[in-house]
N, C-alpha and C positions, 0 to 999 in steps of 0.2 A: 741240501746242497752242500757240497764239500767246500773246504778252504780254497782249493783251487778254482772252483767254480764262482766262488765269492769274489775272488780277486779279479777274475775275468770279467765278471758282471760290473764291477766297480770301474774297470778301465775300457770298457767298450766305448764310452763316449768319445775318448781321444785315440781311437784306434782308426786305421785307414777306412776311408769313406766306403770302399768296396764291402769290406767286412760288416760295418755297420748296416749297410743297405741290404745285404743278403740276410742277415740276421731278422732285420725288421720284416722283410718280406716271408721268411719261412715261419716266423712266429705267428704272423697275421694269418697265413695259409693254413697253418695247424688248429688255429682257434676256428677257422671257418669248417674246417673238416670234422672237428670234434663234435660229438652229440651226445646226450645222456651221460655225460661225465666219462664217456669212454676214451681211454687213452690210445691213440692211434699209433700204428707201426710204421715207422719211417726207415727206409733204407739209404743209408749215405754212402754213396758210391765214388770211390777214389779220393776221398777226403782225408785220408790217413788219420792225423790226430784231430782234424776238422774243427776249427773254432766256431764255425757256422752253426753248428748244432748243439754246442755246450749249453747246457740250462734249458733247452727247449723241452716244453711239456709234452713230449712223446717217448716212445720206446724206439730208441735208435740202435740199428743194426749197421757197424761200420764194415764196409767191405773195400778191399783195395787188393792189387796185385802184389806179389813178393816182391821185397826190394832186391834187386840184383846189382852186381858191382858194375861200374861204369856211371853213365850219366844219371840214372836213376838213384844210385848211393850218393853221387856227388850233389845231386838236387834235394836230396831227402825225400824221394818219392817210393811209395809202396810201404808194405807192412814186413815188420821183423818181430819175432816172438818178444824180443825186449821191448819194443815198442807197445805191443798188444798188452803186456803186463802192466806196463806204466800208465797206460789209459785207462784199465780198468780200476786201479786204484783211486785215480783223480777224478772220475766222473760218475754221476749217479744215475743218468738215464740210459746207460749203455745196456742192451738186452743181449746183443750178441755181437761177435767180431769174426769176420771171415776173411781168410786169404785166397782170394779168387779173382779170376779175369771175367769181367762182365761179358765180354765177346764170346766166352765159353761157359756161360752160366748153367749151374746146375739147380737153380732154385724153382721151386713150386710155381706155377702160374698164379696169378692173382693171390699172391701171398703178402702183400704189403699195401698200406693205404697210400703211401706216396714215396717218392724217390727224389732225392736232392743229389745233385751232381755239379760241384762248383769247380770251374777252372780245369776241367778234366778231358772234355771230349776232343780238345784240341790236340791232345796226346795219343788219341786213338787212331790206328791206322784204318781198322774195320769200324768206321763210324755208323754205318748203316746198321751192321748187326748189333753194335752197341745200343743204340736206340730201340731196335726192336726188342732187345732182350730186357731193357729197362720197361718197355710198355708191356710186356708180358707179365712182368711179376706185380704190375699195380692192379688193385682190385676196380672193378667198374664204379665209376664216379671218382676215382682218386686223381692224382696229378702228379706231374713231374716238373722239377725246378732246375733248370741248369743256367750257367753263366760261362762265358767264354770270351777271348778277347774280341774286340771290334774290328773285323775285317775289313769294313768298309772305310776305316781310317788308319788302321795299325797293320801294315802289311809285313808279312812273315818272309822276307827275302833280303838279299844282299848282306853287307858287313853286320847288321843288327839281328840277323836271323836268330830266332832261338832254337837250337839243335835238338830239343825235346819236343817240339811243336810240329806235327804233321801238315797242320794248315790253320788258317784263321778264316773264319766263315764271315760272309756278308750277311746282312740281316735278311736278305731274300733266300741265301742259300740254307741259313739254320731253319728258317720258316719252312722251306720246301721238305727238308729231310724230317722234321718232326711230324708235319702234317701227314706223312705217309702212314704213321702208326697212331696218331692221336686224333680225336674229334674236333678239339678247338685248341688252337695254338695262338699265344700272344708273344710277340718278341719286340723289345725296345731296348734302346739305348741307355747307358748309365756312366755316371763317374767322369767329371771333367778331367781331362789329362793335361799336363804341363808341369812347371817346376814345383807347385805345391804338392801335387800328387806324388812326384817322384821324391820329394824330401819326406813325405808324410810315410812312405814306405820303408823308411830307414829304421833300424831296429833301435828300441829304447834301452840305453845303458845307463845304470847308476853312476859309473865311473866317467861318464861324459855327459854331464848335466846340460852344458849348451846345446850341443848337438840334439839330445832328447827333447829340450824345450822347443827347439826350432820344428822338431817333427811334429810335436803336439800341436803347436800354433799352426803349421801347414795342414794338418788335418782338419783343424776347426775351419780355417779359410776354404780349404776344399770341398768340405761339406756344404757352405753356401754356394760355392761355384757350381756345384753339381745338382742343385734344384733346377726342375724343369726342362730336362734334356732328353725326355724319353723318346722324342722325334728327331732329335738332332745327332746326324752321324758324324759332323765335323768335331775334332778334339775331344771326342769321348772314348773311353778305354774299353768299355766292356759292352757285350750284348748280354741281356737276360731274358730267359724264355720261360714262360709258364704254359704247360701243355697239359689238357684235361682228357681224361678217357670218357 
């Protein structure tokens, strides 16, 4: 474990609920998939620095599109050579890092035990091809884990529209898309939205202790608020999907 990974591990309990939830799910799925002490290979698609797979007991390959000037650069999306070099120094579970578009994948079929793609698919124009290529690289018996905004409650339209989001899926739409390429698909709701979630997403800054404390407390409250919401579409921020081959 590197110093960076240790610090991240210490702070996860006070991080936003979505991050905590996703990490817990991924860690549990990796444990279930591991056998005979074999370290599984996980492809992390579109996660860039991906805090979701830091410290996870797997061989992680990070894959993202090249960072381009414009919205992607403004929102810190995609990879640059500088980002790749920094990640390699900070993380101990990185097996490989690829600059590639998953809709134009050149990866071999059945080359990974699992794929993780967190808050990515809503950015992808060719979502059907994206999911198809994800399914192709997963070995038989493997799984894909995806999250995306909850389109049953959060509509991406009007003044609040996110310019980098192509669409927000309803639960039924995401289920239908994934079921085209996976044998078993489970989609559920997660993370209570509202003022505490919004406050908790604000950055922690040592020079703003009051604001930081408010964010920490907000995340603790939001964690309790978010219990038992798997079937509740109202006032939930995310969809989470687990798809098995």
